[in-house]
C-alpha positions in Angstrom: 78.8 -61.3 -13.7 76.0 -58.7 -14.4 73.2 -57.3 -12.4 69.7 -58.7 -13.2 67.2 -55.8 -13.6 63.5 -56.1 -13.2 61.6 -54.6 -16.1 58.0 -53.5 -15.1 55.4 -51.5 -17.0 53.3 -49.1 -15.0 50.2 -47.3 -16.0 48.7 -44.5 -14.0 45.1 -43.1 -14.3 44.2 -39.7 -13.0 40.6 -39.1 -12.2 38.5 -36.5 -10.5 38.5 -32.7 -10.7 39.9 -29.5 -9.4 37.3 -26.9 -8.3 38.3 -23.3 -8.3 36.2 -20.6 -6.7 37.0 -16.9 -7.2 35.6 -14.0 -5.1 36.0 -10.5 -6.4 35.5 -7.5 -4.2 35.0 -4.0 -5.9 35.2 -1.0 -3.7 34.8 2.5 -5.2 36.9 5.4 -4.2 35.0 8.7 -4.8 36.5 12.2 -5.0 34.1 15.2 -5.3 35.0 18.8 -6.2 32.8 21.9 -6.3 33.4 25.3 -7.9 31.4 28.3 -8.8 31.9 29.8 -12.3 33.3 33.3 -12.4 33.9 35.6 -15.4 37.6 34.6 -15.6 36.6 30.9 -16.2 34.9 31.7 -19.5 37.2 31.8 -22.5 35.4 32.3 -25.7 33.0 29.3 -26.2 34.6 27.2 -23.5 34.8 27.2 -19.7 38.1 26.4 -18.0 38.1 25.9 -14.2 41.5 25.7 -12.6 42.1 23.1 -9.9 42.7 25.9 -7.3 39.1 27.1 -7.9 37.6 23.8 -6.5 37.0 22.7 -3.0 36.9 19.0 -2.0 34.3 17.2 0.2 36.1 18.5 3.3 35.8 22.1 2.2 39.6 22.4 1.5 40.9 24.2 -1.5 42.4 21.9 -4.1 46.0 22.6 -4.7 47.4 23.3 -8.2 47.5 20.1 -10.2 45.6 18.4 -7.4 42.5 17.2 -9.2 42.3 13.4 -9.3 42.0 12.1 -12.8 40.3 8.7 -13.1 42.5 5.9 -14.4 41.3 3.1 -16.8 39.3 1.6 -13.9 37.3 4.7 -13.2 35.3 7.6 -14.6 34.1 11.1 -13.8 30.7 12.7 -13.8 30.1 16.4 -14.4 27.1 18.2 -12.9 26.3 21.8 -13.8 23.7 23.4 -11.5 22.9 19.9 -10.3 22.2 18.5 -13.7 24.4 15.5 -14.9 26.1 16.4 -18.2 26.7 14.1 -21.2 30.0 12.3 -21.6 32.5 13.9 -23.9 31.3 17.4 -23.1 34.3 18.0 -20.8 37.9 17.1 -20.2 39.4 16.6 -16.8 43.1 16.9 -16.0 45.1 17.3 -12.8 45.3 21.1 -13.6 41.8 21.9 -14.7 38.4 21.0 -15.9 37.6 22.2 -19.5 33.9 22.3 -20.5 33.2 22.6 -24.2 30.6 25.4 -23.8 30.5 28.8 -22.1 28.6 28.6 -18.8 26.9 31.5 -17.1 28.7 33.3 -14.3 27.4 31.9 -11.0 26.8 28.4 -12.3 27.7 25.7 -9.9 30.0 22.9 -11.1 30.5 19.5 -9.4 33.0 16.9 -10.6 32.6 13.4 -9.2 35.6 11.1 -9.8 35.0 7.4 -9.2 37.8 4.9 -9.1 36.8 1.2 -9.0 39.3 -0.8 -6.9 38.9 -4.6 -7.4 40.6 -7.5 -5.6 40.1 -11.1 -6.4 40.9 -14.2 -4.4 40.9 -17.7 -5.8 40.8 -21.0 -3.9 41.2 -24.4 -5.4 40.0 -27.8 -4.0 41.9 -30.8 -5.3 39.6 -33.8 -5.8 42.1 -35.8 -7.9 43.0 -39.4 -7.3 45.7 -41.4 -9.0 45.5 -45.2 -9.6 48.7 -46.9 -10.7 48.8 -50.5 -12.0 52.1 -52.3 -12.4 52.4 -55.1 -14.9 55.2 -57.6 -15.0 
């Protein structure tokens, strides 16, 4: 004796859509450093300002290797005597700021480091329906 099996064909149809909404929030983190140029900063045709020559927004002296260097999601601006300087004219490291020209003694230098921190949240709404037909 054998078991009789029912053989059915089924066809399913999926219709509708999935809606995805994404919200991105970008919040900048800003670090500012100020220094006055002294004779020891001028080396030939360049100006090198050590981290310890800068003060931060709170007025505290920046420690050695304490300058914040912007990552890929950031940038820095250089102001000399209040005038924004062109990109590529300077290099910023944790240890110092190097300016590709000799500045005058007494010039004021401000470095503004901006880091853009972004977070994204996505939500999806399922509007799908499935209809299955069984044929025998």
